PATIVO-37572 format. One record per residue (C-alpha): z, y, x. Coordinates in pm, 1 decimal, decimal comma. Example, Ala and Ser with C-alpha at 12.3 -4.5 7.8 and 13.67 -1.06 7.14 Angstrom:
<pts>
<pt><pz>780,0</pz><py>-450,0</py><px>1230,0</px></pt>
<pt><pz>714,0</pz><py>-106,0</py><px>1367,0</px></pt>
</pts>
This chain:
<pts>
<pt><pz>1447,5</pz><py>1818,1</py><px>-15740,7</px></pt>
<pt><pz>1220,7</pz><py>1906,0</py><px>-15448,6</px></pt>
<pt><pz>1290,9</pz><py>1729,2</py><px>-15125,4</px></pt>
<pt><pz>1331,2</pz><py>1938,3</py><px>-14815,4</px></pt>
<pt><pz>1060,1</pz><py>1875,7</py><px>-14561,6</px></pt>
<pt><pz>1205,0</pz><py>1715,0</py><px>-14253,7</px></pt>
<pt><pz>1141,3</pz><py>1915,3</py><px>-13939,5</px></pt>
<pt><pz>934,5</pz><py>1745,8</py><px>-13669,4</px></pt>
<pt><pz>1117,2</pz><py>1653,8</py><px>-13348,7</px></pt>
<pt><pz>1185,4</pz><py>1934,9</py><px>-13107,8</px></pt>
<pt><pz>939,2</pz><py>1955,4</py><px>-12818,0</px></pt>
<pt><pz>1212,0</pz><py>2114,4</py><px>-12604,3</px></pt>
<pt><pz>1513,1</pz><py>1931,6</py><px>-12460,7</px></pt>
<pt><pz>1861,1</pz><py>2078,2</py><px>-12450,8</px></pt>
<pt><pz>1932,0</pz><py>2322,5</py><px>-12171,6</px></pt>
<pt><pz>2285,7</pz><py>2324,7</py><px>-12025,5</px></pt>
<pt><pz>2400,5</pz><py>2139,1</py><px>-12336,2</px></pt>
<pt><pz>2247,2</pz><py>2396,4</py><px>-12573,8</px></pt>
<pt><pz>1985,9</pz><py>2307,4</py><px>-12835,3</px></pt>
<pt><pz>1670,8</pz><py>2519,8</py><px>-12855,7</px></pt>
<pt><pz>1644,1</pz><py>2768,1</py><px>-13141,3</px></pt>
<pt><pz>1433,7</pz><py>2630,5</py><px>-13426,8</px></pt>
<pt><pz>1260,3</pz><py>2864,2</py><px>-13672,7</px></pt>
<pt><pz>1063,9</pz><py>2777,6</py><px>-13983,3</px></pt>
<pt><pz>818,0</pz><py>3049,2</py><px>-14081,0</px></pt>
<pt><pz>882,7</pz><py>3178,2</py><px>-14436,0</px></pt>
<pt><pz>625,4</pz><py>3235,7</py><px>-14712,4</px></pt>
<pt><pz>407,3</pz><py>3545,2</py><px>-14678,9</px></pt>
<pt><pz>268,3</pz><py>3612,4</py><px>-15031,3</px></pt>
<pt><pz>164,5</pz><py>3967,9</py><px>-14946,7</px></pt>
<pt><pz>-13,8</pz><py>3881,5</py><px>-14624,7</px></pt>
<pt><pz>211,8</pz><py>4112,0</py><px>-14423,7</px></pt>
<pt><pz>187,1</pz><py>3900,9</py><px>-14109,0</px></pt>
<pt><pz>-167,2</pz><py>3830,2</py><px>-13992,2</px></pt>
<pt><pz>-39,7</pz><py>3667,5</py><px>-13676,3</px></pt>
<pt><pz>277,1</pz><py>3518,3</py><px>-13528,4</px></pt>
<pt><pz>350,6</pz><py>3824,3</py><px>-13318,3</px></pt>
<pt><pz>367,4</pz><py>4055,5</py><px>-13619,8</px></pt>
<pt><pz>616,6</pz><py>3829,5</py><px>-13796,2</px></pt>
<pt><pz>845,5</pz><py>3798,1</py><px>-13493,6</px></pt>
<pt><pz>826,2</pz><py>4174,3</py><px>-13436,9</px></pt>
<pt><pz>945,7</pz><py>4232,9</py><px>-13794,5</px></pt>
<pt><pz>1212,1</pz><py>3962,7</py><px>-13776,7</px></pt>
<pt><pz>1375,2</pz><py>4099,6</py><px>-13462,7</px></pt>
<pt><pz>1301,5</pz><py>4469,9</py><px>-13518,8</px></pt>
<pt><pz>1582,5</pz><py>4696,1</py><px>-13405,4</px></pt>
<pt><pz>1763,9</pz><py>4422,7</py><px>-13211,9</px></pt>
<pt><pz>1785,5</pz><py>4320,8</py><px>-12850,1</px></pt>
<pt><pz>1599,3</pz><py>4007,2</py><px>-12953,2</px></pt>
<pt><pz>1273,4</pz><py>4199,0</py><px>-13003,3</px></pt>
<pt><pz>1215,4</pz><py>4254,7</py><px>-12632,5</px></pt>
<pt><pz>1338,3</pz><py>3906,9</py><px>-12546,4</px></pt>
<pt><pz>1103,3</pz><py>3742,8</py><px>-12798,4</px></pt>
<pt><pz>804,0</pz><py>3939,5</py><px>-12670,2</px></pt>
<pt><pz>888,9</pz><py>3820,5</py><px>-12320,2</px></pt>
<pt><pz>921,2</pz><py>3457,7</py><px>-12430,5</px></pt>
<pt><pz>584,0</pz><py>3468,1</py><px>-12608,6</px></pt>
<pt><pz>413,8</pz><py>3625,9</py><px>-12308,9</px></pt>
<pt><pz>561,7</pz><py>3361,9</py><px>-12078,9</px></pt>
<pt><pz>444,6</pz><py>3069,5</py><px>-12296,6</px></pt>
<pt><pz>803,6</pz><py>2966,6</py><px>-12379,2</px></pt>
<pt><pz>763,7</pz><py>2949,4</py><px>-12757,7</px></pt>
<pt><pz>641,7</pz><py>2606,7</py><px>-12866,5</px></pt>
<pt><pz>510,0</pz><py>2454,2</py><px>-13184,5</px></pt>
<pt><pz>513,6</pz><py>2086,7</py><px>-13292,4</px></pt>
<pt><pz>404,4</pz><py>1848,8</py><px>-13020,6</px></pt>
<pt><pz>475,2</pz><py>2106,6</py><px>-12750,9</px></pt>
<pt><pz>180,7</pz><py>2335,9</py><px>-12829,4</px></pt>
<pt><pz>230,8</pz><py>2671,9</py><px>-12659,7</px></pt>
<pt><pz>220,2</pz><py>2954,4</py><px>-12912,6</px></pt>
<pt><pz>107,3</pz><py>3310,7</py><px>-12852,6</px></pt>
<pt><pz>151,8</pz><py>3639,2</py><px>-13037,9</px></pt>
<pt><pz>-214,5</pz><py>3622,4</py><px>-13148,0</px></pt>
<pt><pz>-188,6</pz><py>3282,2</py><px>-13316,3</px></pt>
<pt><pz>-250,6</pz><py>3294,5</py><px>-13693,8</px></pt>
<pt><pz>61,8</pz><py>3309,3</py><px>-13907,9</px></pt>
<pt><pz>125,8</pz><py>2971,4</py><px>-14076,9</px></pt>
<pt><pz>392,7</pz><py>2978,5</py><px>-14349,0</px></pt>
<pt><pz>613,9</pz><py>2670,9</py><px>-14330,9</px></pt>
<pt><pz>533,4</pz><py>2597,2</py><px>-13966,9</px></pt>
<pt><pz>810,2</pz><py>2534,7</py><px>-13713,6</px></pt>
<pt><pz>857,8</pz><py>2683,0</py><px>-13370,3</px></pt>
<pt><pz>1115,0</pz><py>2635,3</py><px>-13096,3</px></pt>
<pt><pz>1236,6</pz><py>2834,5</py><px>-12798,1</px></pt>
<pt><pz>1534,7</pz><py>2874,8</py><px>-12568,1</px></pt>
<pt><pz>1692,9</pz><py>3219,0</py><px>-12564,2</px></pt>
<pt><pz>1751,9</pz><py>3384,7</py><px>-12231,5</px></pt>
<pt><pz>2127,4</pz><py>3347,8</py><px>-12178,6</px></pt>
<pt><pz>2341,0</pz><py>3608,6</py><px>-12010,3</px></pt>
<pt><pz>2558,7</pz><py>3487,0</py><px>-11718,7</px></pt>
<pt><pz>2906,1</pz><py>3386,3</py><px>-11837,1</px></pt>
<pt><pz>3228,7</pz><py>3397,3</py><px>-11635,7</px></pt>
<pt><pz>3311,3</pz><py>3032,0</py><px>-11558,8</px></pt>
<pt><pz>3628,4</pz><py>2907,2</py><px>-11726,6</px></pt>
<pt><pz>3797,7</pz><py>2732,4</py><px>-11431,6</px></pt>
<pt><pz>3990,0</pz><py>2471,4</py><px>-11630,2</px></pt>
<pt><pz>3887,1</pz><py>2115,7</py><px>-11709,5</px></pt>
<pt><pz>3860,9</pz><py>1925,9</py><px>-12035,1</px></pt>
<pt><pz>4053,5</pz><py>1598,6</py><px>-12058,1</px></pt>
<pt><pz>3913,7</pz><py>1305,2</py><px>-12255,3</px></pt>
<pt><pz>4189,0</pz><py>1154,9</py><px>-12471,3</px></pt>
<pt><pz>3981,3</pz><py>903,0</py><px>-12668,1</px></pt>
<pt><pz>3620,6</pz><py>791,8</py><px>-12670,5</px></pt>
<pt><pz>3446,3</pz><py>521,8</py><px>-12869,2</px></pt>
<pt><pz>3098,5</pz><py>479,6</py><px>-13019,7</px></pt>
<pt><pz>3179,1</pz><py>721,5</py><px>-13303,5</px></pt>
<pt><pz>3458,6</pz><py>957,5</py><px>-13202,9</px></pt>
<pt><pz>3547,9</pz><py>1172,9</py><px>-12903,1</px></pt>
<pt><pz>3884,8</pz><py>1348,2</py><px>-12876,4</px></pt>
<pt><pz>3948,7</pz><py>1589,9</py><px>-12591,6</px></pt>
<pt><pz>4238,7</pz><py>1802,7</py><px>-12470,3</px></pt>
<pt><pz>4094,0</pz><py>2155,3</py><px>-12442,1</px></pt>
<pt><pz>4230,0</pz><py>2420,9</py><px>-12205,5</px></pt>
<pt><pz>4305,7</pz><py>2778,2</py><px>-12302,8</px></pt>
<pt><pz>4012,5</pz><py>3025,2</py><px>-12282,2</px></pt>
<pt><pz>3737,9</pz><py>2767,8</py><px>-12348,8</px></pt>
<pt><pz>3560,8</pz><py>2808,6</py><px>-12684,3</px></pt>
<pt><pz>3496,8</pz><py>2492,7</py><px>-12885,2</px></pt>
<pt><pz>3136,8</pz><py>2574,2</py><px>-12983,0</px></pt>
<pt><pz>2875,2</pz><py>2834,5</py><px>-12881,4</px></pt>
<pt><pz>2939,4</pz><py>3167,8</py><px>-13046,9</px></pt>
<pt><pz>2891,5</pz><py>3531,3</py><px>-12952,1</px></pt>
<pt><pz>2903,2</pz><py>3573,6</py><px>-12575,4</px></pt>
<pt><pz>3041,7</pz><py>3222,8</py><px>-12516,2</px></pt>
<pt><pz>2747,5</pz><py>2981,4</py><px>-12504,7</px></pt>
<pt><pz>2741,7</pz><py>2745,6</py><px>-12206,8</px></pt>
<pt><pz>3111,2</pz><py>2797,1</py><px>-12125,4</px></pt>
<pt><pz>3216,0</pz><py>2600,0</py><px>-12431,2</px></pt>
<pt><pz>3363,7</pz><py>2257,0</py><px>-12485,2</px></pt>
<pt><pz>3057,4</pz><py>2133,1</py><px>-12675,7</px></pt>
<pt><pz>2804,6</pz><py>2237,2</py><px>-12410,4</px></pt>
<pt><pz>3015,7</pz><py>2101,9</py><px>-12125,6</px></pt>
<pt><pz>3080,5</pz><py>1767,1</py><px>-12291,5</px></pt>
<pt><pz>2716,4</pz><py>1712,3</py><px>-12382,5</px></pt>
<pt><pz>2626,1</pz><py>1762,0</py><px>-12017,0</px></pt>
<pt><pz>2920,4</pz><py>1591,5</py><px>-11846,0</px></pt>
<pt><pz>2927,6</pz><py>1284,2</py><px>-12072,0</px></pt>
<pt><pz>2550,4</pz><py>1261,3</py><px>-12138,5</px></pt>
<pt><pz>2605,8</pz><py>1288,9</py><px>-12514,3</px></pt>
<pt><pz>2328,2</pz><py>1523,8</py><px>-12634,4</px></pt>
<pt><pz>2393,1</pz><py>1448,3</py><px>-13003,1</px></pt>
<pt><pz>2763,7</pz><py>1535,0</py><px>-12981,8</px></pt>
<pt><pz>2881,3</pz><py>1768,4</py><px>-13260,9</px></pt>
<pt><pz>3219,4</pz><py>1920,3</py><px>-13354,9</px></pt>
<pt><pz>3428,1</pz><py>1779,9</py><px>-13639,7</px></pt>
<pt><pz>3633,5</pz><py>2101,2</py><px>-13651,3</px></pt>
<pt><pz>3704,2</pz><py>2404,8</py><px>-13434,4</px></pt>
<pt><pz>3995,1</pz><py>2522,1</py><px>-13223,0</px></pt>
<pt><pz>4025,9</pz><py>2890,0</py><px>-13127,9</px></pt>
<pt><pz>3911,3</pz><py>2978,3</py><px>-12777,1</px></pt>
<pt><pz>4259,2</pz><py>3102,1</py><px>-12683,1</px></pt>
<pt><pz>4438,7</pz><py>2793,5</py><px>-12815,9</px></pt>
<pt><pz>4468,8</pz><py>2479,0</py><px>-12606,3</px></pt>
<pt><pz>4499,8</pz><py>2120,5</py><px>-12722,6</px></pt>
<pt><pz>4327,1</pz><py>1848,0</py><px>-12918,2</px></pt>
<pt><pz>3973,5</pz><py>1879,5</py><px>-13057,8</px></pt>
<pt><pz>3761,8</pz><py>1610,2</py><px>-13227,7</px></pt>
<pt><pz>3387,1</pz><py>1556,6</py><px>-13192,9</px></pt>
<pt><pz>3146,6</pz><py>1319,8</py><px>-13363,8</px></pt>
<pt><pz>2936,5</pz><py>1116,6</py><px>-13120,0</px></pt>
<pt><pz>2663,4</pz><py>1029,5</py><px>-13372,9</px></pt>
<pt><pz>2503,2</pz><py>1278,1</py><px>-13615,2</px></pt>
<pt><pz>2529,6</pz><py>1028,7</py><px>-13901,0</px></pt>
<pt><pz>2911,2</pz><py>1021,2</py><px>-13865,6</px></pt>
<pt><pz>2969,9</pz><py>1395,2</py><px>-13847,2</px></pt>
<pt><pz>3006,8</pz><py>1450,9</py><px>-14221,5</px></pt>
<pt><pz>3272,3</pz><py>1181,0</py><px>-14253,2</px></pt>
<pt><pz>3487,5</pz><py>1337,8</py><px>-13981,2</px></pt>
<pt><pz>3438,3</pz><py>1691,0</py><px>-14110,4</px></pt>
<pt><pz>3542,1</pz><py>1582,1</py><px>-14458,9</px></pt>
<pt><pz>3873,5</pz><py>1459,4</py><px>-14319,7</px></pt>
<pt><pz>3959,4</pz><py>1822,3</py><px>-14245,2</px></pt>
<pt><pz>3807,5</pz><py>1956,0</py><px>-14566,5</px></pt>
<pt><pz>4019,5</pz><py>1710,1</py><px>-14769,2</px></pt>
<pt><pz>4327,7</pz><py>1788,0</py><px>-14554,7</px></pt>
<pt><pz>4361,4</pz><py>1424,7</py><px>-14451,9</px></pt>
<pt><pz>4437,2</pz><py>1506,4</py><px>-14086,9</px></pt>
<pt><pz>4801,1</pz><py>1564,7</py><px>-13996,3</px></pt>
<pt><pz>4812,8</pz><py>1846,4</py><px>-13741,0</px></pt>
<pt><pz>5109,1</pz><py>1972,7</py><px>-13541,4</px></pt>
<pt><pz>5107,8</pz><py>2269,2</py><px>-13305,5</px></pt>
<pt><pz>5357,8</pz><py>2388,7</py><px>-13050,8</px></pt>
<pt><pz>5418,3</pz><py>2759,9</py><px>-12993,8</px></pt>
<pt><pz>5643,0</pz><py>2981,4</py><px>-12784,1</px></pt>
<pt><pz>5770,6</pz><py>3299,3</py><px>-12945,9</px></pt>
<pt><pz>6085,7</pz><py>3510,6</py><px>-12964,5</px></pt>
<pt><pz>6390,4</pz><py>3387,3</py><px>-13152,2</px></pt>
<pt><pz>6527,0</pz><py>3583,8</py><px>-13447,6</px></pt>
<pt><pz>6890,0</pz><py>3470,7</py><px>-13499,5</px></pt>
<pt><pz>6900,4</pz><py>3607,0</py><px>-13855,4</px></pt>
<pt><pz>6583,0</pz><py>3423,6</py><px>-13963,7</px></pt>
<pt><pz>6651,2</pz><py>3105,2</py><px>-14159,3</px></pt>
<pt><pz>6447,2</pz><py>2811,5</py><px>-14027,1</px></pt>
<pt><pz>6285,0</pz><py>2571,9</py><px>-14097,5</px></pt>
<pt><pz>6078,8</pz><py>2733,5</py><px>-14369,0</px></pt>
<pt><pz>5735,3</pz><py>2704,2</py><px>-14526,5</px></pt>
<pt><pz>5527,9</pz><py>3021,7</py><px>-14519,4</px></pt>
<pt><pz>5270,3</pz><py>3075,1</py><px>-14793,2</px></pt>
<pt><pz>5047,4</pz><py>3380,9</py><px>-14812,7</px></pt>
<pt><pz>4692,8</pz><py>3499,9</py><px>-14866,4</px></pt>
<pt><pz>4502,5</pz><py>3555,6</py><px>-14540,9</px></pt>
<pt><pz>4169,3</pz><py>3734,7</py><px>-14529,0</px></pt>
<pt><pz>3942,4</pz><py>3785,8</py><px>-14229,7</px></pt>
<pt><pz>3681,3</pz><py>4061,1</py><px>-14250,2</px></pt>
<pt><pz>3366,4</pz><py>3994,6</py><px>-14051,2</px></pt>
<pt><pz>3348,3</pz><py>4220,1</py><px>-13748,6</px></pt>
<pt><pz>3724,5</pz><py>4286,5</py><px>-13748,1</px></pt>
<pt><pz>3907,3</pz><py>4084,9</py><px>-13483,6</px></pt>
<pt><pz>4241,8</pz><py>4052,6</py><px>-13663,9</px></pt>
<pt><pz>4300,3</pz><py>3868,1</py><px>-13989,1</px></pt>
<pt><pz>4554,4</pz><py>4008,4</py><px>-14233,1</px></pt>
<pt><pz>4795,6</pz><py>3896,0</py><px>-14501,8</px></pt>
<pt><pz>4703,2</pz><py>4059,3</py><px>-14832,4</px></pt>
<pt><pz>4833,5</pz><py>4044,2</py><px>-15190,8</px></pt>
<pt><pz>4698,8</pz><py>3765,0</py><px>-15404,1</px></pt>
<pt><pz>4708,1</pz><py>3391,2</py><px>-15459,9</px></pt>
<pt><pz>4818,3</pz><py>3213,9</py><px>-15139,7</px></pt>
<pt><pz>4543,0</pz><py>3035,9</py><px>-14949,6</px></pt>
<pt><pz>4739,4</pz><py>2956,5</py><px>-14631,1</px></pt>
<pt><pz>5048,9</pz><py>2742,3</py><px>-14582,0</px></pt>
<pt><pz>5244,5</pz><py>2666,3</py><px>-14263,9</px></pt>
<pt><pz>5571,6</pz><py>2485,3</py><px>-14194,5</px></pt>
<pt><pz>5770,5</pz><py>2659,3</py><px>-13917,5</px></pt>
<pt><pz>6049,6</pz><py>2478,9</py><px>-13729,3</px></pt>
<pt><pz>6251,7</pz><py>2596,2</py><px>-13429,3</px></pt>
<pt><pz>6287,2</pz><py>2306,1</py><px>-13183,5</px></pt>
<pt><pz>6470,3</pz><py>2475,1</py><px>-12896,9</px></pt>
<pt><pz>6601,2</pz><py>2813,8</py><px>-12783,6</px></pt>
<pt><pz>6607,7</pz><py>2914,8</py><px>-12418,6</px></pt>
<pt><pz>6729,0</pz><py>3264,7</py><px>-12339,8</px></pt>
<pt><pz>6582,5</pz><py>3416,5</py><px>-12654,2</px></pt>
<pt><pz>6251,1</pz><py>3231,8</py><px>-12620,4</px></pt>
<pt><pz>6192,8</pz><py>2972,7</py><px>-12890,7</px></pt>
<pt><pz>5983,5</pz><py>2657,6</py><px>-12886,4</px></pt>
<pt><pz>5842,7</pz><py>2604,2</py><px>-13234,1</px></pt>
<pt><pz>5666,3</pz><py>2323,9</py><px>-13417,7</px></pt>
<pt><pz>5405,0</pz><py>2460,6</py><px>-13655,7</px></pt>
<pt><pz>5253,4</pz><py>2233,2</py><px>-13918,5</px></pt>
<pt><pz>4956,0</pz><py>2388,8</py><px>-14098,9</px></pt>
<pt><pz>4863,6</pz><py>2249,2</py><px>-14440,0</px></pt>
<pt><pz>4555,7</pz><py>2472,9</py><px>-14458,4</px></pt>
<pt><pz>4311,5</pz><py>2599,1</py><px>-14196,2</px></pt>
<pt><pz>4252,7</pz><py>2972,8</py><px>-14229,8</px></pt>
<pt><pz>4127,5</pz><py>3175,1</py><px>-13932,0</px></pt>
<pt><pz>4421,4</pz><py>3269,9</py><px>-13704,3</px></pt>
<pt><pz>4659,7</pz><py>3122,9</py><px>-13964,7</px></pt>
<pt><pz>4942,6</pz><py>3024,0</py><px>-13729,0</px></pt>
<pt><pz>4923,8</pz><py>3348,1</py><px>-13534,0</px></pt>
<pt><pz>4923,1</pz><py>3557,3</py><px>-13851,8</px></pt>
<pt><pz>5213,8</pz><py>3368,2</py><px>-14007,0</px></pt>
<pt><pz>5427,5</pz><py>3383,2</py><px>-13693,4</px></pt>
<pt><pz>5356,9</pz><py>3753,4</py><px>-13653,7</px></pt>
<pt><pz>5443,4</pz><py>3807,8</py><px>-14019,8</px></pt>
<pt><pz>5785,2</pz><py>3651,5</py><px>-13955,0</px></pt>
<pt><pz>5840,5</pz><py>3897,1</py><px>-13669,0</px></pt>
<pt><pz>5779,4</pz><py>3618,4</py><px>-13415,8</px></pt>
<pt><pz>5446,3</pz><py>3700,0</py><px>-13244,1</px></pt>
<pt><pz>5331,7</pz><py>3414,4</py><px>-13021,0</px></pt>
<pt><pz>5371,4</pz><py>3488,2</py><px>-12652,6</px></pt>
<pt><pz>5048,2</pz><py>3599,9</py><px>-12486,0</px></pt>
<pt><pz>4867,5</pz><py>3686,6</py><px>-12811,3</px></pt>
<pt><pz>4612,9</pz><py>3966,1</py><px>-12744,1</px></pt>
<pt><pz>4560,6</pz><py>4035,9</py><px>-13116,4</px></pt>
<pt><pz>4896,4</pz><py>4012,0</py><px>-13295,0</px></pt>
<pt><pz>5097,0</pz><py>4231,1</py><px>-13337,4</px></pt>
<pt><pz>4846,3</pz><py>4469,3</py><px>-13174,0</px></pt>
<pt><pz>4494,9</pz><py>4427,0</py><px>-13040,8</px></pt>
<pt><pz>4459,7</pz><py>4453,1</py><px>-12663,7</px></pt>
<pt><pz>4142,4</pz><py>4407,2</py><px>-12463,6</px></pt>
<pt><pz>4192,8</pz><py>4174,2</py><px>-12165,7</px></pt>
<pt><pz>3891,4</pz><py>4109,7</py><px>-11945,0</px></pt>
<pt><pz>3697,2</pz><py>3791,0</py><px>-12034,5</px></pt>
<pt><pz>3791,7</pz><py>3635,4</py><px>-11699,9</px></pt>
<pt><pz>4158,8</pz><py>3742,4</py><px>-11704,8</px></pt>
<pt><pz>4340,3</pz><py>3409,6</py><px>-11729,1</px></pt>
<pt><pz>4689,6</pz><py>3530,6</py><px>-11637,2</px></pt>
<pt><pz>4849,2</pz><py>3531,4</py><px>-11983,4</px></pt>
<pt><pz>4727,7</pz><py>3236,1</py><px>-12193,0</px></pt>
<pt><pz>4824,8</pz><py>3234,3</py><px>-12557,6</px></pt>
<pt><pz>5126,9</pz><py>3005,8</py><px>-12582,2</px></pt>
<pt><pz>4986,5</pz><py>2794,7</py><px>-12864,1</px></pt>
<pt><pz>4900,4</pz><py>2426,7</py><px>-12828,6</px></pt>
<pt><pz>4738,4</pz><py>2183,6</py><px>-13074,0</px></pt>
<pt><pz>4983,4</pz><py>1903,8</py><px>-12995,3</px></pt>
<pt><pz>4913,4</pz><py>1624,8</py><px>-13247,1</px></pt>
<pt><pz>4628,0</pz><py>1485,4</py><px>-13457,4</px></pt>
<pt><pz>4690,1</pz><py>1187,1</py><px>-13684,9</px></pt>
<pt><pz>4448,9</pz><py>1034,2</py><px>-13939,2</px></pt>
<pt><pz>4274,6</pz><py>720,1</py><px>-14056,5</px></pt>
<pt><pz>3928,6</pz><py>695,4</py><px>-13902,5</px></pt>
<pt><pz>3675,9</pz><py>717,8</py><px>-14190,2</px></pt>
<pt><pz>3416,4</pz><py>518,1</py><px>-13996,1</px></pt>
<pt><pz>3618,8</pz><py>238,3</py><px>-13834,7</px></pt>
<pt><pz>3930,7</pz><py>237,8</py><px>-14054,4</px></pt>
<pt><pz>4156,3</pz><py>259,7</py><px>-13746,9</px></pt>
<pt><pz>4484,6</pz><py>451,8</py><px>-13770,8</px></pt>
<pt><pz>4484,6</pz><py>717,8</py><px>-13498,1</px></pt>
<pt><pz>4759,3</pz><py>938,1</py><px>-13358,5</px></pt>
<pt><pz>4670,3</pz><py>1149,5</py><px>-13056,0</px></pt>
<pt><pz>4906,6</pz><py>1365,2</py><px>-12848,9</px></pt>
<pt><pz>4814,3</pz><py>1641,8</py><px>-12607,1</px></pt>
<pt><pz>4951,2</pz><py>1606,5</py><px>-12254,3</px></pt>
<pt><pz>4929,3</pz><py>1979,8</py><px>-12188,6</px></pt>
<pt><pz>5236,1</pz><py>2201,5</py><px>-12166,8</px></pt>
<pt><pz>5303,9</pz><py>2565,5</py><px>-12245,7</px></pt>
<pt><pz>5388,6</pz><py>2702,6</py><px>-11904,6</px></pt>
<pt><pz>5595,5</pz><py>2999,0</py><px>-12016,4</px></pt>
<pt><pz>5870,7</pz><py>2760,2</py><px>-12129,8</px></pt>
<pt><pz>5951,0</pz><py>2671,0</py><px>-11767,6</px></pt>
<pt><pz>5787,8</pz><py>2953,0</py><px>-11569,0</px></pt>
<pt><pz>5893,6</pz><py>3266,0</py><px>-11755,7</px></pt>
<pt><pz>5884,3</pz><py>3546,9</py><px>-11644,3</px></pt>
<pt><pz>5630,3</pz><py>3440,3</py><px>-11378,3</px></pt>
<pt><pz>5410,6</pz><py>3243,3</py><px>-11616,6</px></pt>
<pt><pz>5094,5</pz><py>3455,2</py><px>-11590,1</px></pt>
<pt><pz>4907,9</pz><py>3199,7</py><px>-11383,7</px></pt>
<pt><pz>4668,1</pz><py>3024,2</py><px>-11616,9</px></pt>
<pt><pz>4681,2</pz><py>2711,6</py><px>-11834,1</px></pt>
</pts>
């Protein structure tokens, strides 16, 4: 078995908690790319990245090993590495703070607010929990152990050291983390609860909503009604699997769409900086045995779902 060549260290530091892009130049058996510029033109052809890459090259912002500045005229070298920082579009600031619940040499657990993505993705890059925490806590090697939807608040785990990340991620892959969520949704008096919902959920790339489809179940959720206040229910949701939008899909399938959901039962399009109606879904509890230290952990979010006390005037942020 051939060993993968280890990449040399990046000559660029993080910027606003974001790692530089690293590219390894592929083989060119037909000699299609006489120079670096021709390869990058082909790679980004037809995308907004083509103009951006040309600008980065012209400005001397594409670097090779050791910090050597690369230009479009440099000879193409298959297998070589290069690094650069993309130009990032301004992002609306998410005006809510992260709360550190636990921190040791291996593990960081935070209480995330609504509207803050866990990791960079799409148009959310610097306004993410990962980027903020790397900057605020001076932890440049911080990496996520799992992901919580941008619209969901509550507990998220991060690995402090790269060498521990796999162990924490495997906890979730092996379903060895007990997770409990809290949700606010309508009450259906004729619906028998508690119950366990099992179905097959599929998410098509590029389509915002996931859907329940016929087939072997791949998603399982325990649904319990904890309290009823004027037709609004407070539910405990215990997922035994981790499909995209699983809790939201299962609650909607029961005829109990979660309050403030902009996707289920129908897709709406709130502005990115409209924080008036947060999704009333909270990752309340994480419990597991630490795979690195052996410690038994149980963490509880201190956040609350405001609609429980503030309805109907609850549209005022997390």
